[in-house]
C-alpha positions as CSV (number, residue, x, y, z in Angstrom):
1,M,12.5,3.7,-27.3
2,P,14.2,1.5,-24.5
3,T,12.2,1.4,-21.4
4,S,13.9,1.8,-17.8
5,P,13.5,-1.7,-15.9
6,Y,12.9,0.5,-12.7
7,L,9.9,2.3,-14.3
8,L,8.7,-1.5,-15.3
9,L,9.2,-2.6,-11.6
10,I,7.3,0.4,-10.4
11,L,4.3,0.0,-12.7
12,A,4.2,-3.7,-11.9
13,A,4.1,-2.9,-8.0
14,L,1.5,-0.3,-9.0
15,F,-0.7,-2.7,-11.0
16,W,-0.6,-5.2,-7.9
17,G,-1.5,-2.8,-5.6
18,G,-4.4,-1.6,-7.3
19,N,-5.6,-5.1,-7.2
20,F,-6.1,-4.6,-3.5
21,A,-7.7,-1.2,-3.7
22,L,-10.0,-1.9,-6.7
23,G,-10.9,-5.4,-5.3
24,K,-12.0,-3.5,-2.1
25,A,-14.1,-1.3,-4.2
26,V,-15.9,-4.1,-6.1
27,S,-16.1,-6.6,-3.4
28,E,-19.4,-5.2,-2.1
29,I,-21.1,-6.2,-5.3
30,I,-19.2,-9.0,-7.0
31,P,-19.0,-12.2,-4.8
32,P,-15.1,-13.1,-4.1
33,I,-15.2,-16.6,-5.8
34,S,-17.1,-15.2,-8.9
35,L,-14.5,-12.1,-9.0
36,S,-11.6,-14.4,-8.7
37,Y,-13.1,-16.7,-11.4
38,L,-13.9,-14.1,-13.8
39,R,-10.5,-12.3,-13.3
40,W,-8.5,-15.7,-14.2
41,A,-11.0,-16.6,-17.2
42,I,-10.2,-13.2,-18.7
43,A,-6.6,-13.7,-18.3
44,L,-6.7,-17.4,-19.7
45,I,-8.6,-16.0,-22.8
46,I,-5.9,-13.4,-23.3
47,M,-3.0,-15.6,-22.7
48,I,-4.0,-18.7,-24.9
49,P,-3.1,-17.0,-28.1
50,L,0.3,-15.7,-26.6
51,C,1.4,-19.3,-25.8
52,W,-0.6,-21.5,-28.1
53,S,2.4,-22.7,-30.1
54,E,4.3,-23.5,-26.8
55,L,1.4,-25.6,-25.6
56,K,0.9,-27.4,-28.7
57,Q,4.7,-28.1,-28.6
58,H,4.9,-29.4,-24.9
59,K,1.6,-31.2,-25.0
60,N,3.1,-34.4,-23.6
61,A,4.6,-32.3,-20.7
62,L,1.1,-30.9,-20.1
63,L,-0.6,-34.5,-19.9
64,A,2.2,-35.7,-17.6
65,N,2.2,-32.9,-15.2
66,W,-1.4,-32.3,-14.4
67,P,-1.2,-33.1,-10.9
68,L,1.3,-30.3,-10.6
69,F,-0.9,-28.0,-12.5
70,S,-3.9,-28.7,-10.2
71,I,-1.8,-27.8,-7.1
72,L,-0.6,-24.8,-8.6
73,G,-4.1,-23.8,-9.8
74,T,-5.8,-24.7,-6.6
75,T,-3.4,-22.6,-4.3
76,G,-1.7,-19.8,-6.4
77,V,-4.3,-19.1,-8.9
78,M,-7.8,-19.7,-7.1
79,G,-6.9,-20.2,-3.3
80,F,-4.9,-17.2,-3.1
81,N,-6.9,-14.9,-4.9
82,I,-10.3,-16.1,-3.7
83,C,-8.8,-15.4,-0.1
84,V,-7.7,-12.1,-0.9
85,Y,-11.1,-10.8,-2.4
86,L,-13.2,-12.4,0.4
87,S,-10.8,-10.8,3.0
88,L,-11.7,-7.5,1.5
89,Q,-15.1,-8.0,2.5
90,Y,-14.0,-7.5,6.1
91,T,-10.9,-5.7,6.2
92,S,-9.2,-2.7,4.5
93,A,-7.2,-2.8,1.5
94,I,-4.1,-1.5,3.6
95,N,-4.3,-4.2,5.8
96,A,-4.7,-6.9,3.2
97,S,-1.9,-5.8,1.1
98,L,0.5,-5.4,4.1
99,I,-0.4,-8.9,5.4
100,T,0.2,-10.4,2.1
101,S,3.8,-8.7,2.0
102,F,4.8,-11.3,4.7
103,S,4.6,-14.0,2.0
104,P,8.3,-13.7,1.2
105,A,9.6,-14.3,4.7
106,F,6.9,-17.3,5.1
107,V,8.1,-18.9,1.9
108,A,11.7,-18.8,3.2
109,L,10.6,-20.6,6.4
110,I,8.6,-23.4,4.7
111,S,11.4,-23.9,2.2
112,M,13.6,-24.4,5.1
113,I,11.3,-26.8,6.7
114,F,10.5,-28.9,3.6
115,I,13.4,-28.6,1.5
116,K,16.2,-28.0,3.8
117,E,17.1,-24.4,2.7
118,L,19.1,-23.1,5.6
119,L,18.4,-19.6,7.0
120,S,21.0,-17.4,8.4
121,P,20.6,-15.3,11.8
122,K,19.8,-12.3,9.6
123,Q,16.9,-14.0,7.9
124,W,15.5,-15.5,11.1
125,S,15.4,-11.9,12.3
126,G,13.6,-11.0,9.0
127,I,11.1,-13.6,9.8
128,A,10.4,-12.6,13.2
129,L,10.0,-9.0,12.1
130,S,7.6,-9.7,9.6
131,F,5.6,-12.1,11.9
132,L,5.5,-9.2,14.6
133,G,4.3,-6.8,11.8
134,A,1.7,-9.1,10.8
135,V,0.6,-9.6,14.5
136,I,0.2,-5.8,14.9
137,L,-1.7,-5.3,11.8
138,I,-4.1,-8.1,12.8
139,F,-4.7,-7.0,16.4
140,K,-4.7,-3.3,15.3
141,G,-1.9,-2.3,17.4
142,N,-3.8,-3.1,20.7
143,W,-2.3,-5.7,22.9
144,Q,-5.7,-6.2,24.5
145,N,-7.0,-7.5,21.5
146,L,-4.2,-9.9,21.3
147,I,-5.1,-10.9,25.0
148,S,-8.8,-11.2,24.4
149,L,-8.5,-13.0,21.0
150,T,-10.2,-10.1,19.2
151,F,-9.6,-9.7,15.5
152,N,-10.8,-9.1,12.1
153,K,-11.7,-12.4,10.3
154,G,-10.7,-10.5,7.1
155,D,-7.1,-10.3,8.3
156,L,-7.2,-14.0,9.3
157,I,-8.4,-14.9,5.8
158,M,-5.4,-12.9,4.4
159,L,-3.0,-15.1,6.5
160,L,-4.7,-18.1,4.7
161,A,-4.1,-16.5,1.5
162,V,-0.4,-16.3,2.6
163,F,-0.4,-20.1,3.5
164,F,-1.9,-20.8,-0.2
165,W,0.9,-18.7,-1.8
166,G,3.7,-20.4,0.3
167,I,2.5,-23.9,-0.8
168,Y,2.4,-22.6,-4.4
169,S,6.0,-21.0,-4.3
170,L,7.2,-24.3,-2.9
171,F,5.9,-26.5,-5.5
172,L,7.0,-23.7,-7.9
173,K,10.4,-23.8,-7.0
174,I,10.4,-27.8,-6.9
175,R,8.8,-28.4,-10.2
176,G,8.5,-25.0,-11.9
177,A,10.9,-25.9,-14.8
178,V,8.6,-28.6,-16.4
179,L,7.3,-26.1,-18.9
180,P,8.3,-22.5,-20.3
181,S,7.0,-19.8,-18.1
182,K,3.8,-18.6,-20.1
183,S,2.6,-22.1,-20.8
184,L,3.2,-22.9,-17.1
185,L,1.0,-20.0,-16.0
186,A,-1.7,-21.0,-18.6
187,A,-1.9,-24.5,-17.5
188,S,-2.2,-23.7,-13.9
189,I,-4.9,-21.1,-14.5
190,F,-6.9,-23.6,-16.8
191,M,-6.7,-26.5,-14.0
192,G,-7.5,-23.7,-11.2
193,L,-10.6,-22.9,-13.2
194,V,-11.6,-26.5,-13.4
195,I,-11.3,-27.0,-9.8
196,A,-13.0,-23.8,-8.8
197,F,-15.9,-24.1,-11.0
198,P,-17.9,-26.1,-8.3
199,L,-17.2,-23.4,-6.0
200,A,-18.2,-20.8,-8.2
201,A,-21.6,-22.8,-9.2
202,Y,-22.3,-23.0,-5.4
203,E,-21.6,-19.4,-4.8
204,T,-23.9,-18.5,-7.4
205,V,-26.6,-20.8,-6.1
206,L,-26.0,-19.6,-2.5
207,V,-26.1,-15.5,-3.4
208,G,-28.3,-15.8,-6.5
209,P,-27.2,-14.3,-9.8
210,N,-28.9,-10.9,-9.0
211,W,-25.4,-9.3,-8.4
212,I,-24.8,-9.6,-12.2
213,Y,-27.7,-7.1,-12.7
214,N,-26.2,-4.5,-10.5
215,L,-23.0,-4.3,-12.1
216,S,-22.1,-1.0,-13.7
217,A,-19.5,0.4,-16.2
218,F,-17.2,0.6,-13.4
219,H,-17.5,-2.9,-12.4
220,Y,-17.1,-4.2,-15.9
221,A,-14.1,-1.9,-16.2
222,S,-12.7,-3.3,-13.0
223,L,-12.9,-6.8,-14.4
224,G,-11.0,-5.8,-17.5
225,Y,-8.3,-4.4,-15.2
226,F,-8.0,-7.5,-13.0
227,G,-7.7,-9.6,-16.2
228,V,-5.1,-7.6,-17.8
229,F,-3.0,-5.4,-15.6
230,P,-2.3,-7.2,-12.4
231,T,-2.4,-10.5,-14.1
232,I,-1.0,-10.2,-17.5
233,L,1.0,-6.9,-17.8
234,A,2.5,-6.8,-14.4
235,F,3.8,-10.3,-15.0
236,L,5.4,-9.3,-18.2
237,F,6.8,-5.9,-16.9
238,F,8.4,-7.7,-13.9
239,N,10.0,-10.3,-15.7
240,K,11.3,-8.0,-18.5
241,A,12.9,-5.8,-15.8
242,M,14.1,-8.7,-13.8
243,L,16.2,-9.8,-16.6
244,E,17.9,-6.6,-16.9
245,V,18.5,-5.9,-13.1
246,G,18.6,-9.3,-11.6
247,P,16.4,-11.0,-9.2
248,S,17.5,-9.4,-6.2
249,R,17.0,-5.7,-7.2
250,A,13.8,-6.6,-8.7
251,T,12.4,-8.4,-5.7
252,V,12.9,-5.5,-3.5
253,Y,10.4,-3.5,-5.6
254,L,7.7,-5.9,-4.4
255,S,7.8,-3.8,-1.2
256,L,6.0,-1.1,-3.0
257,I,3.0,-3.1,-3.6
258,P,1.4,-2.3,-0.1
259,V,2.7,1.4,-0.4
260,F,0.6,1.8,-3.6
261,A,-2.4,-0.2,-2.1
262,S,-2.4,2.0,0.8
263,L,-2.2,5.4,-1.2
264,L,-5.0,4.0,-3.6
265,G,-7.1,3.0,-0.4
266,I,-6.8,6.4,1.3
267,L,-7.2,8.5,-2.1
268,F,-10.2,6.4,-3.5
269,L,-11.9,4.3,-0.6
270,N,-11.3,6.9,2.2
271,E,-9.5,4.4,4.2
272,S,-7.2,5.9,7.3
273,L,-3.8,5.4,7.5
274,T,-3.1,5.0,11.3
275,L,0.2,4.6,13.3
276,Y,-0.2,0.7,13.7
277,H,-0.5,0.4,10.0
278,L,3.0,2.5,9.7
279,A,4.4,0.1,12.6
280,G,3.4,-3.1,11.1
281,G,4.2,-2.1,7.5
282,A,7.6,-0.9,8.5
283,L,8.3,-4.4,10.4
284,I,7.0,-6.3,7.3
285,I,9.1,-4.6,4.8
286,T,12.3,-4.7,6.9
287,G,11.5,-8.4,7.4
288,I,11.2,-8.7,3.6
289,F,14.5,-6.8,2.9
290,L,16.3,-9.2,5.3
291,T,14.9,-12.6,4.2
292,S,15.2,-11.6,0.5
293,Q,18.9,-11.8,0.8
294,K,18.8,-15.5,0.6
295,T,19.3,-17.1,-2.6
296,M,16.3,-19.3,-2.3
297,I,14.0,-16.2,-2.1
298,N,15.8,-14.8,-5.3
299,K,15.5,-18.1,-7.2
300,T,11.7,-18.0,-6.3
301,S,11.5,-14.6,-8.3
302,E,13.8,-15.9,-10.7
303,N,10.6,-18.1,-11.9
304,P,8.2,-16.0,-13.9
305,Q,5.2,-17.5,-12.2
306,S,6.4,-16.9,-8.8
307,I,5.1,-13.3,-8.7
308,T,2.1,-13.2,-10.9
309,Q,-0.5,-14.1,-8.5
310,E,-0.3,-11.0,-6.5
C-alpha cells in the first residue's frame, strides 16, 4: 500500500524532534559523549549490512577519501550530536531544537562566503530574522540579559552545534558525491567513532562508569530509539519523500522539528512554553522559509546525508 510522502516527512520531523526531547530526558544519567557515541555505534551496526555490497564495490574511493570522511565524522556525526546532548544538560529541549533550526540560514551564509553562493535580499532578510530569533531565545527575551551578557551556556553550546552542522554541510555540498549516500553515511559514522573514541574514553575516566549501573529499561529503550528512529528511519523516510515531492517542499517540513520537540518537551518533561519561545521560534522558522528559497539550500537537501544528523 503506497504511503503518502507528506506522512513520511511528518514522521521524519517527529523522530528528529523526539531526539531532543528524549535526549533531555536521559541526559541526567548518560554522559553526553557516551550518549552520542552509543547512538552512532548502534546506527553503524544497523547500516553495515544495508550497504556492505556498496562499501566493497567502492573500497578504493573509501581509502582515497578518508580525510573527507574524517571531517564529516568529526563535525556532523560526533561534533554536532555531542554538542546537542551536552547542551541539553543546561537548556530545555524547546530552546535547543529552536536554536538548531537556525542551521539552514547559517549554511546559506557560509556557502556564500566560502563557495561564492550569492544571496538575494529575501535570503539576507531570512538570515537576519533567524539570527534575531536565536538571540531572543538565548537571552530569554530579556534585553537586560543581552546588555549584561547573561545567558544560558547550553544555548551557546547549541550555537556551536550549529557551527559544526554548517561546516559539515559545506564539505558535503562540495565533496558529497564521492560515494553513494548510504556508504557515505556509514564511512562518516565510522571515522567519527574512531576520532571520538579518545573523548569517550576520557569522559568515562572523568565521570566513572557508575552511570552504567543506573541505566533502566527506559534508558536502554531510549538508546535503541536514538540509533534507529532519528538516525536511520528518519533518513530513509525523508529521502523517499524527497524523491516524490522534490527538495524544496521536503525541506519546509524540517520546520516541524522544533514544533514536535516543543510539544514533546511540554508533554513529557514539564517544560513551559513562553512568549519568547513563540517569538524566537516564529522568527527562526520565517527565516528558514525565506532562506530555503535558494537553490543552494535545496541542493544541500538533495544530498541524503545533509539531513541525517538532526
